[in-house]
C-alpha positions as CSV (number, residue, x, y, z in Angstrom):
1,M,202.4,-78.5,21.2
2,S,201.9,-75.9,18.5
3,N,202.3,-76.6,14.7
4,G,205.4,-74.4,14.7
5,D,206.9,-76.5,17.6
6,L,206.1,-79.7,15.7
7,V,207.9,-78.4,12.6
8,R,210.9,-77.3,14.6
9,K,211.0,-80.8,16.2
10,A,210.8,-82.5,12.8
11,Q,213.6,-80.2,11.5
12,K,215.8,-81.0,14.4
13,F,215.2,-84.7,14.8
14,S,214.8,-86.5,11.5
15,E,213.7,-89.7,13.1
16,E,210.6,-87.9,14.4
17,K,209.7,-86.4,11.0
18,N,207.2,-89.1,9.9
19,Q,205.3,-88.9,13.2
20,V,205.3,-85.1,13.1
21,I,204.0,-85.1,9.5
22,G,201.2,-87.5,10.5
23,I,200.2,-85.1,13.3
24,L,200.3,-82.1,11.1
25,H,198.4,-83.9,8.4
26,E,195.6,-84.6,10.8
27,R,195.6,-81.0,12.0
28,L,195.9,-79.2,8.6
29,S,194.2,-81.5,6.2
30,P,190.6,-80.3,6.8
31,E,191.7,-76.8,5.9
32,V,193.7,-77.9,2.9
33,R,190.8,-80.1,1.7
34,T,188.4,-77.1,2.0
35,I,190.7,-74.9,-0.1
36,V,191.2,-77.6,-2.7
37,S,187.5,-78.6,-2.9
38,S,186.7,-74.9,-3.5
39,K,188.9,-74.9,-6.5
40,V,188.6,-78.5,-7.8
41,N,185.1,-80.0,-8.4
42,D,185.7,-83.7,-8.8
43,W,186.1,-85.6,-5.5
44,N,188.8,-87.9,-6.8
45,D,190.8,-85.0,-8.2
46,V,190.4,-83.2,-4.8
47,N,192.0,-86.3,-3.1
48,D,194.9,-86.3,-5.6
49,V,195.6,-82.6,-5.2
50,V,195.5,-82.9,-1.4
51,Q,197.9,-85.7,-1.6
52,E,200.2,-83.6,-3.8
53,V,200.0,-80.8,-1.2
54,F,201.2,-83.1,1.6
55,L,203.9,-84.7,-0.6
56,H,205.3,-81.2,-1.3
57,F,204.9,-80.4,2.4
58,A,206.9,-83.5,3.4
59,K,209.7,-82.8,0.9
60,E,210.1,-79.1,1.8
61,L,209.5,-79.3,5.6
62,E,213.2,-79.0,6.4
63,Q,213.5,-75.8,4.3
64,L,210.6,-74.0,6.0
65,K,212.2,-70.9,7.4
66,N,209.4,-69.8,9.7
67,P,207.9,-72.8,11.4
68,D,205.3,-70.7,13.1
69,K,203.8,-69.9,9.7
70,V,203.3,-73.5,8.7
71,S,199.6,-73.1,8.4
72,E,199.8,-70.1,6.0
73,W,202.6,-71.8,4.1
74,I,200.6,-75.0,3.5
75,K,197.6,-72.9,2.4
76,S,199.7,-71.2,-0.2
77,V,201.0,-74.7,-1.3
78,A,197.4,-75.8,-1.7
79,Y,196.5,-72.8,-3.9
80,R,199.6,-73.4,-6.1
81,Q,198.8,-77.1,-6.4
82,C,195.2,-76.2,-7.5
83,Q,196.7,-73.9,-10.1
84,D,199.1,-76.5,-11.3
85,F,196.2,-79.1,-11.5
86,H,194.1,-76.8,-13.7
87,R,197.2,-75.8,-15.8
88,K,197.9,-79.5,-16.4
89,R,194.3,-80.2,-17.2
90,L,194.2,-77.3,-19.6
91,R,197.4,-78.4,-21.3
92,N,196.1,-81.9,-21.8
93,F,192.8,-80.8,-23.2
94,D,192.0,-82.0,-26.7
95,L,189.0,-80.9,-28.7
96,Q,189.6,-83.6,-31.3
97,G,188.2,-86.3,-29.0
98,P,189.4,-89.6,-27.6
99,G,192.6,-91.3,-28.7
100,R,194.9,-88.4,-27.9
101,T,195.9,-86.9,-24.6
102,G,192.6,-85.7,-23.1
103,E,188.8,-85.8,-23.0
104,L,186.3,-83.0,-23.4
105,D,184.7,-83.5,-20.0
106,D,188.1,-83.1,-18.4
107,F,188.6,-79.7,-19.7
108,Q,188.1,-76.5,-17.7
109,F,188.4,-72.8,-18.4
110,A,189.0,-71.8,-14.7
111,N,185.7,-72.8,-13.1
112,F,183.9,-73.4,-16.4
113,R,183.0,-76.9,-17.4
114,F,181.6,-78.2,-20.7
115,P,178.6,-80.4,-20.5
116,D,179.3,-84.0,-20.0
117,P,178.0,-85.7,-23.2
118,S,176.2,-88.9,-22.4
119,N,176.2,-90.3,-25.9
120,A,178.3,-90.0,-29.1
121,L,175.9,-87.8,-31.0
122,E,175.7,-85.2,-28.2
123,R,179.5,-85.3,-27.9
124,K,179.8,-84.8,-31.6
125,E,177.4,-81.8,-31.6
126,T,179.2,-80.3,-28.6
127,L,182.6,-80.6,-30.3
128,A,181.2,-79.1,-33.5
129,E,179.9,-76.1,-31.5
130,V,183.2,-75.7,-29.6
131,R,185.1,-75.7,-32.9
132,Q,182.8,-73.2,-34.4
133,R,183.2,-70.9,-31.4
134,V,187.0,-71.2,-31.7
135,R,186.7,-70.2,-35.4
136,D,184.6,-67.2,-34.4
137,L,187.4,-65.8,-32.2
138,P,189.4,-62.9,-33.4
139,Q,192.3,-64.1,-35.6
140,N,195.1,-63.3,-33.1
141,E,193.4,-65.3,-30.3
142,R,192.2,-68.1,-32.7
143,L,195.6,-68.8,-34.0
144,V,197.1,-69.4,-30.6
145,I,194.1,-71.4,-29.3
146,E,194.1,-73.6,-32.4
147,R,197.9,-74.3,-32.2
148,F,197.8,-74.9,-28.5
149,H,194.6,-76.8,-28.0
150,L,193.8,-78.2,-31.5
151,S,197.2,-79.1,-32.7
152,D,197.6,-82.5,-34.4
153,S,201.1,-82.8,-33.0
154,I,201.6,-84.7,-29.8
155,P,202.5,-83.1,-27.5
156,S,201.0,-79.8,-28.5
157,P,203.5,-77.0,-29.2
158,T,204.5,-74.8,-26.2
159,F,203.7,-71.2,-26.0
160,K,207.3,-70.4,-26.8
161,E,207.1,-72.5,-30.0
162,I,203.9,-70.9,-31.0
163,A,205.3,-67.4,-30.3
164,T,208.3,-68.2,-32.4
165,E,206.1,-69.4,-35.3
166,L,203.9,-66.3,-35.1
167,E,206.8,-64.0,-34.5
168,I,205.4,-62.6,-31.3
169,P,206.7,-62.5,-27.7
170,T,205.9,-65.6,-25.6
171,S,204.0,-63.4,-23.1
172,T,201.8,-62.2,-26.0
173,A,201.0,-65.7,-27.0
174,K,200.0,-66.6,-23.4
175,R,197.9,-63.5,-23.2
176,R,196.1,-64.2,-26.4
177,A,195.3,-67.7,-25.3
178,F,194.1,-66.4,-21.9
179,D,191.9,-63.8,-23.6
180,G,190.6,-66.3,-26.1
181,R,189.7,-68.8,-23.4
182,N,187.9,-66.1,-21.4
183,R,186.0,-65.0,-24.6
184,L,185.0,-68.6,-25.2
185,R,183.8,-69.0,-21.7
186,D,181.8,-65.7,-21.8
187,E,180.3,-66.6,-25.1
188,W,179.3,-70.1,-23.9
189,F,177.6,-68.7,-20.9
190,K,175.6,-66.1,-22.9
191,V,173.7,-68.9,-24.6
């Protein structure tokens, strides 16, 4: 039975849904895991994202309009879940250290990872270097990065709040943060 036939069966007979999801999970999880592990480096995080993909799959199975395209659909869900994972990680990043919402070694700029400090002194030096590099950014990017990632308020202000404060469009605030993060990544790799 094809994947599309299984989806149609689950859509038609709700009592068979769990069994069908199990079969589709077995068939599709290797491909989903490959996609996720190419985008997420930590094994535990890979497992979490794969689980999120299949939870979304189970919730939305009845709304799938073209059951024959279930494989392509779940791949797109996997990519979106990876983006959401990185977005949440980025949002929770905190350059101020422990005691707030994030940790330095959890932060990523796309595929970029800061070194994992093994002791407090190394961590302190790394944080000082990151703060200095943020200060060296052009002012328009620095202001957005500082407010979004270095804010003392919990939770950090949203891009919309930052844009209102700086009297710029929200899309401009997002673009400046994106450009600033890319500039930081590029500068970090130059060393």
